[in-house]
LOKEGU-698588 format. One record per residue (C-alpha): residue number from 1; residue in one letter; x, y, z. Coordinates in pm, 1 decimal. Layout:
! residues N
ATOM   nr  rest         u         v         w
ATOM  NUM     A         X         Y         Z
...
***
This chain:
! residues 60
ATOM   nr  rest         u         v         w
ATOM    1     M   -1241.1   -1623.8    3391.4
ATOM    2     E   -1091.2   -1281.6    3446.5
ATOM    3     H   -1251.1    -963.3    3328.1
ATOM    4     L    -992.2    -694.5    3285.4
ATOM    5     N   -1075.1    -334.3    3356.7
ATOM    6     H    -883.1    -105.7    3123.4
ATOM    7     T    -994.9     223.9    3271.6
ATOM    8     N    -674.1     260.1    3474.6
ATOM    9     H    -444.2     153.9    3191.3
ATOM   10     N    -215.7     436.8    3082.4
ATOM   11     L       8.8     421.6    2777.2
ATOM   12     S     324.9     621.0    2745.4
ATOM   13     T     433.8     748.6    2406.1
ATOM   14     G     688.9     468.5    2377.1
ATOM   15     Q     436.0     201.5    2468.8
ATOM   16     L     190.9     344.7    2217.3
ATOM   17     A     457.3     330.8    1947.3
ATOM   18     I     523.8     -35.1    2028.5
ATOM   19     E     151.1    -113.3    2023.0
ATOM   20     L     116.9      48.8    1679.1
ATOM   21     V     397.9    -151.3    1512.8
ATOM   22     P     160.2    -415.8    1366.3
ATOM   23     V     -64.2    -143.2    1224.5
ATOM   24     I     234.6      35.0    1073.2
ATOM   25     M     358.8    -289.6     918.7
ATOM   26     I      19.4    -361.2     762.4
ATOM   27     T     -18.0      -9.8     621.5
ATOM   28     T     335.6     -23.9     482.0
ATOM   29     G     255.7    -351.0     309.4
ATOM   30     V     -68.3    -217.8     163.9
ATOM   31     T     106.3      97.0      42.7
ATOM   32     S     381.2    -101.9    -127.4
ATOM   33     I     123.9    -326.6    -296.6
ATOM   34     M     -64.6     -20.3    -421.0
ATOM   35     A     257.5     135.7    -552.9
ATOM   36     A     353.5    -185.6    -731.6
ATOM   37     K       8.8    -210.0    -888.2
ATOM   38     A      23.1     153.3   -1003.4
ATOM   39     Y     368.2      95.2   -1154.5
ATOM   40     Q     238.3    -213.1   -1334.6
ATOM   41     M     -60.9     -20.9   -1471.6
ATOM   42     I     161.8     262.4   -1596.4
ATOM   43     R     398.1      19.5   -1770.9
ATOM   44     R     105.1    -159.3   -1932.3
ATOM   45     A     -47.3     169.4   -2051.2
ATOM   46     N     287.3     278.6   -2195.6
ATOM   47     S     335.1     -49.3   -2380.7
ATOM   48     E     -20.2     -39.5   -2516.3
ATOM   49     G      39.2     318.5   -2628.5
ATOM   50     R     353.5     212.2   -2814.5
ATOM   51     V     164.0     -67.3   -2987.5
ATOM   52     M    -110.5     174.3   -3090.5
ATOM   53     E     150.2     415.5   -3229.9
ATOM   54     K     311.8     134.8   -3432.3
ATOM   55     V     -24.0      24.1   -3571.8
ATOM   56     Q    -110.5     381.8   -3660.7
ATOM   57     S     225.3     435.6   -3833.4
ATOM   58     I     178.6     113.5   -4032.1
ATOM   59     N    -168.9     223.8   -4142.8
ATOM   60     D     -45.4     568.5   -4249.2
***
């Protein structure tokens, strides 16, 4: 079994960018899911508001 010593491991800017690609992909996915959920919530609130306005106009 090998034990690797990472104290002498240097990353260049390019290597760091490559290492961060999975993290960037995950955060992009989470952000898009959050945006889709927010859009869905806004559409639902708008439709519920329209229904409430119709009910109110019928009762008036």
